[in-house]
N, CA, C and O of each residue as an XYZ file, in Angstrom:
488
protein
N       0.811     -1.193      0.000
C       0.000      0.000      0.000
C       0.859      1.263      0.000
O       0.548      2.225     -0.703
N       1.919      1.264      0.772
C       2.798      2.426      0.828
C       3.454      2.662     -0.526
O       3.536      3.801     -0.984
N       3.919      1.600     -1.169
C       4.557      1.743     -2.478
C       3.570      2.288     -3.502
O       3.935      3.139     -4.313
N       2.332      1.816     -3.481
C       1.331      2.301     -4.438
C       1.073      3.786     -4.253
O       0.940      4.512     -5.238
N       0.999      4.251     -3.020
C       0.781      5.665     -2.747
C       1.950      6.499     -3.263
O       1.750      7.546     -3.879
N       3.157      6.036     -3.010
C       4.340      6.753     -3.481
C       4.389      6.774     -5.004
O       4.706      7.804     -5.599
N       4.079      5.651     -5.634
C       4.061      5.602     -7.098
C       3.041      6.573     -7.667
O       3.318      7.259     -8.651
N       1.868      6.636     -7.061
C       0.825      7.559     -7.514
C       1.297      8.998     -7.391
O       1.093      9.794     -8.308
N       1.919      9.340     -6.281
C       2.405     10.700     -6.070
C       3.514     11.048     -7.071
O       3.580     12.175     -7.562
N       4.374     10.084     -7.368
C       5.449     10.313     -8.338
C       4.847     10.597     -9.719
O       5.283     11.516    -10.413
N       3.853      9.810    -10.110
C       3.214     10.018    -11.415
C       2.512     11.367    -11.485
O       2.624     12.083    -12.480
N       1.790     11.709    -10.430
C       1.090     12.996    -10.405
C       2.077     14.143    -10.569
O       1.798     15.119    -11.265
N       3.213     14.020     -9.934
C       4.207     15.078     -9.988
C       4.827     15.261    -11.360
O       5.304     16.347    -11.688
N       4.824     14.228    -12.149
C       5.494     14.290    -13.447
C       4.537     14.577    -14.605
O       4.982     14.972    -15.683
N       3.242     14.387    -14.403
C       2.280     14.550    -15.501
C       2.282     15.980    -16.043
O       2.300     16.177    -17.258
N       2.262     16.970    -15.164
C       2.237     18.366    -15.625
C       3.458     18.667    -16.486
O       3.340     19.307    -17.531
N       4.611     18.217    -16.058
C       5.843     18.428    -16.827
C       5.738     17.762    -18.192
O       6.080     18.373    -19.205
N       5.276     16.534    -18.231
C       5.152     15.814    -19.502
C       4.140     16.479    -20.427
O       4.362     16.547    -21.636
N       3.038     16.967    -19.880
C       2.038     17.666    -20.693
C       2.660     18.915    -21.311
O       2.470     19.178    -22.498
N       3.394     19.678    -20.523
C       4.055     20.871    -21.069
C       5.072     20.501    -22.146
O       5.174     21.190    -23.161
N       5.820     19.428    -21.935
C       6.777     18.978    -22.949
C       6.074     18.626    -24.261
O       6.530     19.009    -25.338
N       4.975     17.903    -24.165
C       4.230     17.494    -25.357
C       3.705     18.724    -26.094
O       3.836     18.822    -27.314
N       3.114     19.654    -25.361
C       2.536     20.844    -25.985
C       3.628     21.744    -26.562
O       3.375     22.487    -27.511
N       4.829     21.687    -26.006
C       5.916     22.560    -26.475
C       6.309     22.286    -27.928
O       6.943     23.128    -28.564
N       5.941     21.126    -28.454
C       6.303     20.788    -29.837
C       5.382     21.451    -30.859
O       5.668     21.432    -32.056
N       4.284     22.035    -30.395
C       3.369     22.719    -31.301
C       1.928     22.491    -30.907
O       1.642     21.735    -29.979
N       1.014     23.149    -31.617
C      -0.408     23.028    -31.309
C      -0.832     21.570    -31.282
O      -0.446     20.781    -32.145
N      -1.638     21.219    -30.271
C      -2.034     19.820    -30.127
C      -3.420     19.733    -29.493
O      -3.782     20.540    -28.638
N      -4.169     18.756    -29.924
C      -5.517     18.469    -29.447
C      -5.423     17.599    -28.195
O      -4.511     16.780    -28.082
N      -6.347     17.765    -27.262
C      -6.285     17.066    -25.975
C      -6.211     15.546    -26.126
O      -5.455     14.893    -25.407
N      -6.979     14.979    -27.044
C      -6.942     13.516    -27.181
C      -5.582     13.043    -27.687
O      -5.174     11.919    -27.396
N      -4.880     13.885    -28.437
C      -3.523     13.537    -28.880
C      -2.539     13.595    -27.712
O      -1.584     12.820    -27.663
N      -2.772     14.508    -26.778
C      -1.943     14.563    -25.567
C      -2.127     13.269    -24.776
O      -1.153     12.668    -24.322
N      -3.373     12.846    -24.615
C      -3.661     11.605    -23.892
C      -2.989     10.422    -24.574
O      -2.426      9.557    -23.903
N      -3.043     10.377    -25.901
C      -2.425      9.278    -26.652
C      -0.910      9.250    -26.431
O      -0.326      8.182    -26.251
N      -0.284     10.416    -26.445
C       1.173     10.460    -26.225
C       1.537     10.057    -24.799
O       2.527      9.359    -24.581
N       0.738     10.495    -23.834
C       0.992     10.088    -22.449
C       0.819      8.582    -22.294
O       1.594      7.931    -21.593
N      -0.194      8.036    -22.945
C      -0.439      6.591    -22.888
C       0.734      5.839    -23.514
O       1.164      4.809    -22.996
N       1.250      6.360    -24.635
C       2.406      5.736    -25.288
C       3.621      5.747    -24.355
O       4.444      4.833    -24.388
N       3.723      6.776    -23.536
C       4.821      6.883    -22.568
C       4.524      6.122    -21.275
O       5.287      6.204    -20.313
N       3.418      5.388    -21.256
C       2.968      4.601    -20.106
C       2.537      5.440    -18.918
O       2.577      4.981    -17.777
N       2.123      6.675    -19.189
C       1.501      7.518    -18.176
C       0.019      7.561    -18.506
O      -0.426      8.360    -19.331
N      -0.726      6.704    -17.861
C      -2.146      6.585    -18.168
C      -2.917      7.732    -17.530
O      -3.010      7.841    -16.308
N      -3.464      8.579    -18.386
C      -4.206      9.750    -17.951
C      -5.545      9.750    -18.670
O      -5.607      9.522    -19.878
N      -6.602     10.001    -17.939
C      -7.937     10.058    -18.537
C      -8.342     11.520    -18.707
O      -7.728     12.424    -18.141
N      -9.397     11.729    -19.505
C      -9.866     13.087    -19.763
C     -10.197     13.827    -18.472
O      -9.946     15.027    -18.358
N     -10.759     13.114    -17.505
C     -11.131     13.732    -16.232
C      -9.946     14.249    -15.439
O     -10.110     15.063    -14.530
N      -8.750     13.779    -15.778
C      -7.521     14.277    -15.163
C      -6.902     15.367    -16.022
O      -6.436     16.383    -15.508
N      -6.900     15.152    -17.343
C      -6.208     16.073    -18.250
C      -6.910     17.425    -18.360
O      -6.255     18.463    -18.262
N      -8.223     17.433    -18.561
C      -8.907     18.705    -18.791
C      -8.785     19.686    -17.628
O      -8.551     20.871    -17.870
N      -8.934     19.246    -16.370
C      -8.694     20.200    -15.271
C      -7.252     20.715    -15.250
O      -7.012     21.879    -14.932
N      -6.304     19.855    -15.586
C      -4.902     20.285    -15.639
C      -4.711     21.328    -16.729
O      -4.066     22.350    -16.497
N      -5.264     21.085    -17.920
C      -5.156     22.052    -19.016
C      -5.806     23.387    -18.636
O      -5.274     24.452    -18.949
N      -6.939     23.324    -17.972
C      -7.625     24.545    -17.538
C      -6.773     25.314    -16.536
O      -6.653     26.537    -16.619
N      -6.187     24.594    -15.593
C      -5.329     25.245    -14.592
C      -4.114     25.888    -15.249
O      -3.750     27.016    -14.918
N      -3.484     25.169    -16.185
C      -2.321     25.715    -16.888
C      -2.696     26.951    -17.696
O      -1.940     27.920    -17.752
N      -3.865     26.909    -18.319
C      -4.343     28.068    -19.089
C      -4.616     29.241    -18.153
O      -4.206     30.367    -18.433
N      -5.313     28.980    -17.036
C      -5.623     30.044    -16.082
C      -4.369     30.654    -15.470
O      -4.376     31.818    -15.069
N      -3.296     29.877    -15.398
C      -2.009     30.374    -14.889
C      -1.183     31.065    -15.970
O      -0.062     31.506    -15.716
N      -1.738     31.156    -17.170
C      -1.065     31.874    -18.251
C       0.002     31.075    -18.978
O       0.795     31.649    -19.724
N       0.041     29.752    -18.777
C       1.076     28.934    -19.400
C       0.648     28.378    -20.747
O       1.488     28.008    -21.568
N      -0.668     28.317    -20.977
C      -1.206     27.790    -22.233
C      -2.183     28.777    -22.832
O      -2.792     29.589    -22.136
N      -2.314     28.684    -24.152
C      -3.411     29.338    -24.849
C      -3.987     28.288    -25.791
O      -3.458     27.181    -25.886
N      -5.047     28.624    -26.471
C      -5.631     27.656    -27.390
C      -6.299     28.354    -28.558
O      -6.659     29.529    -28.488
N      -6.453     27.604    -29.625
C      -7.181     28.035    -30.818
C      -8.289     27.046    -31.080
O      -8.119     25.841    -30.894
N      -9.429     27.561    -31.515
C     -10.511     26.694    -31.955
C     -10.309     26.422    -33.431
O     -10.093     27.351    -34.209
N     -10.376     25.156    -33.827
C     -10.200     24.763    -35.222
C     -11.424     23.961    -35.644
O     -11.827     23.021    -34.959
N     -12.007     24.336    -36.769
C     -13.172     23.615    -37.283
C     -12.797     22.174    -37.592
O     -11.688     21.888    -38.046
N     -13.729     21.279    -37.342
C     -13.518     19.859    -37.596
C     -14.510     19.388    -38.648
O     -15.668     19.806    -38.653
N     -14.052     18.519    -39.533
C     -14.949     17.970    -40.548
C     -15.829     16.868    -39.982
O     -16.804     16.461    -40.614
N     -15.489     16.383    -38.794
C     -16.228     15.258    -38.225
C     -16.898     15.590    -36.894
O     -17.019     14.722    -36.029
N     -17.329     16.829    -36.724
C     -17.994     17.184    -35.480
C     -17.764     18.628    -35.109
O     -17.479     19.466    -35.965
N     -17.890     18.915    -33.824
C     -17.737     20.305    -33.366
C     -16.294     20.780    -33.495
O     -15.381     19.972    -33.667
N     -16.091     22.104    -33.410
C     -14.713     22.625    -33.453
C     -13.871     22.014    -32.338
O     -14.384     21.634    -31.286
N     -12.577     21.929    -32.591
C     -11.649     21.354    -31.614
C     -10.735     22.436    -31.055
O     -10.352     23.381    -31.746
N     -10.402     22.264    -29.793
C      -9.520     23.197    -29.104
C      -8.098     22.651    -29.187
O      -7.820     21.555    -28.700
N      -7.195     23.419    -29.805
C      -5.789     23.042    -29.909
C      -4.975     23.932    -28.979
O      -5.067     25.159    -29.026
N      -4.171     23.284    -28.131
C      -3.400     23.983    -27.105
C      -1.987     24.282    -27.578
O      -1.412     23.546    -28.380
N      -1.433     25.390    -27.058
C      -0.038     25.761    -27.325
C       0.517     26.472    -26.096
O      -0.237     27.016    -25.290
N       1.832     26.463    -25.960
C       2.475     27.160    -24.845
C       2.528     28.655    -25.114
O       2.743     29.086    -26.247
N       2.331     29.435    -24.070
C       2.566     30.873    -24.139
C       4.062     31.109    -23.870
O       4.809     30.168    -23.602
N       4.477     32.355    -23.947
C       5.870     32.668    -23.603
C       6.143     32.335    -22.137
O       7.215     31.834    -21.799
N       5.171     32.614    -21.272
C       5.333     32.243    -19.859
C       5.436     30.727    -19.708
O       6.220     30.232    -18.898
N       4.649     29.995    -20.484
C       4.705     28.536    -20.443
C       6.069     28.021    -20.861
O       6.593     27.078    -20.270
N       6.645     28.646    -21.887
C       7.986     28.251    -22.345
C       9.023     28.524    -21.260
O       9.934     27.724    -21.050
N       8.881     29.660    -20.571
C       9.830     30.001    -19.497
C       9.709     29.016    -18.336
O      10.719     28.577    -17.786
N       8.482     28.671    -17.964
C       8.274     27.701    -16.881
C       8.831     26.341    -17.280
O       9.441     25.653    -16.461
N       8.623     25.951    -18.535
C       9.139     24.661    -19.005
C      10.660     24.625    -18.902
O      11.225     23.589    -18.553
N      11.329     25.729    -19.198
C      12.793     25.777    -19.046
C      13.188     25.541    -17.588
O      14.144     24.819    -17.304
N      12.449     26.152    -16.676
C      12.725     25.953    -15.249
C      12.487     24.499    -14.849
O      13.268     23.917    -14.097
N      11.405     23.922    -15.360
C      11.120     22.526    -15.043
C      12.149     21.589    -15.660
O      12.480     20.560    -15.071
N      12.663     21.938    -16.850
C      13.737     21.145    -17.456
C      14.955     21.107    -16.535
O      15.559     20.055    -16.328
N      15.301     22.261    -15.989
C      16.453     22.328    -15.073
C      16.190     21.497    -13.819
O      17.073     20.786    -13.340
N      14.985     21.590    -13.298
C      14.635     20.800    -12.115
C      14.690     19.319    -12.428
O      15.170     18.526    -11.618
N      14.196     18.937    -13.609
C      14.241     17.521    -13.992
C      15.686     17.032    -14.050
O      15.983     15.932    -13.583
N      16.578     17.826    -14.612
C      17.991     17.433    -14.687
C      18.558     17.220    -13.285
O      19.305     16.270    -13.050
N      18.201     18.109    -12.352
C      18.674     17.970    -10.974
C      18.124     16.695    -10.329
O      18.852     15.966     -9.656
N      16.834     16.439    -10.542
C      16.219     15.241     -9.971
C      16.796     13.967    -10.582
O      17.052     12.990     -9.878
N      16.995     13.988    -11.886
C      17.568     12.828    -12.567
C      18.964     12.532    -12.018
O      19.305     11.375    -11.773
N      19.764     13.574    -11.828
C      21.107     13.403    -11.264
C      21.020     12.831     -9.849
O      21.757     11.908     -9.501
N      20.115     13.383     -9.036
C      19.981     12.926     -7.652
C      19.576     11.455     -7.599
O      20.136     10.686     -6.818
N      18.617     11.065     -8.417
C      18.166      9.675     -8.420
C      19.270      8.751     -8.912
O      19.544      7.721     -8.295
N      19.902      9.117    -10.016
C      20.966      8.267    -10.557
C      22.133      8.145     -9.592
O      22.700      7.063     -9.442
N      22.496      9.232     -8.941
C      23.583      9.200     -7.960
C      23.198      8.313     -6.772
O      24.002      7.509     -6.301
N      21.970      8.469     -6.298
C      21.503      7.648     -5.172
C      21.481      6.174     -5.540
O      21.816      5.319     -4.721
N      21.092      5.882     -6.759
C      21.073      4.483     -7.211
C      22.480      3.898     -7.242
O      22.690      2.762     -6.819
N      23.441      4.667     -7.738
C      24.818      4.178     -7.808
C      25.345      3.879     -6.414
O      25.981      2.850     -6.187
N      25.077      4.787     -5.481
C      25.540      4.584     -4.108
C      24.869      3.348     -3.513
O      25.532      2.529     -2.877
N      23.565      3.212     -3.716
C      22.842      2.053     -3.184
C      23.351      0.760     -3.814
O      23.501     -0.245     -3.119
N      23.618      0.772     -5.118
C      24.141     -0.411     -5.800
C      25.517     -0.791     -5.248
O      25.800     -1.969     -5.028
N      26.363      0.208     -5.027
C      27.703     -0.060     -4.506
C      27.623     -0.620     -3.085
O      28.359     -1.540     -2.729
N      26.727     -0.058     -2.282
C      26.599     -0.519     -0.903
C      26.015     -1.932     -0.828
O      26.363     -2.705      0.064
N      25.131     -2.263     -1.764
C      24.535     -3.604     -1.738
C      25.531     -4.680     -2.142
O      25.342     -5.854     -1.825
N      26.583     -4.289     -2.835
C      27.615     -5.253     -3.243
C      28.603     -5.513     -2.114
O      29.388     -6.460     -2.164
N      28.554     -4.659     -1.098
C      29.457     -4.837      0.048
C      30.812     -4.238     -0.222
O      31.085     -3.765     -1.325
N      31.664     -4.259      0.784
C      33.009     -3.685      0.623
C      33.865     -4.518     -0.324
O      33.741     -5.740     -0.400
N      34.709     -3.838     -1.020
C      35.611     -4.515     -1.940
C      36.791     -5.072     -1.143
O      37.412     -4.354     -0.360
N      37.089     -6.330     -1.344
C      38.207     -6.965     -0.644
C      39.429     -6.873     -1.570
O      39.485     -7.552     -2.596
N      40.400     -6.037     -1.206
C      41.561     -5.821     -2.087
C      42.409     -7.072     -2.322
O      43.118     -7.151     -3.325
N      42.349     -8.036     -1.429
C      43.176     -9.227     -1.613
C      42.570    -10.167     -2.676
O      43.277    -11.016     -3.218
N      41.283    -10.020     -2.972
C      40.640    -10.874     -3.974
C      40.540    -10.200     -5.334
O      39.959    -10.766     -6.260
N      41.092     -9.010     -5.469
C      40.957     -8.276     -6.712
C      41.992     -8.687     -7.716
O      42.017     -8.159     -8.828
């Protein structure tokens, strides 16, 4: 149970960053964002994504355009604002720091699990 809670919190923390990364490549429709997250094994449903997109828009990080669709109502395509691009740069730096911290911690843990090196057997 503890591991599941931690895993859920880790995923929640990374979804916003991944959504911004996906949108940074250009205008994109919400269902395409969900498809890309699913491909990356981050399972997100519309009920999670739409509130996140709304929050990001309300914070000035996203804007959107309505585009007519041949198969139904107009579609909302999202894009990063200049503020969104600046925040994404900050998050990129944070990700690099976190990646370094995790990788460094893993190396130390791996070395410690192997035990001390015996110089006479080397």
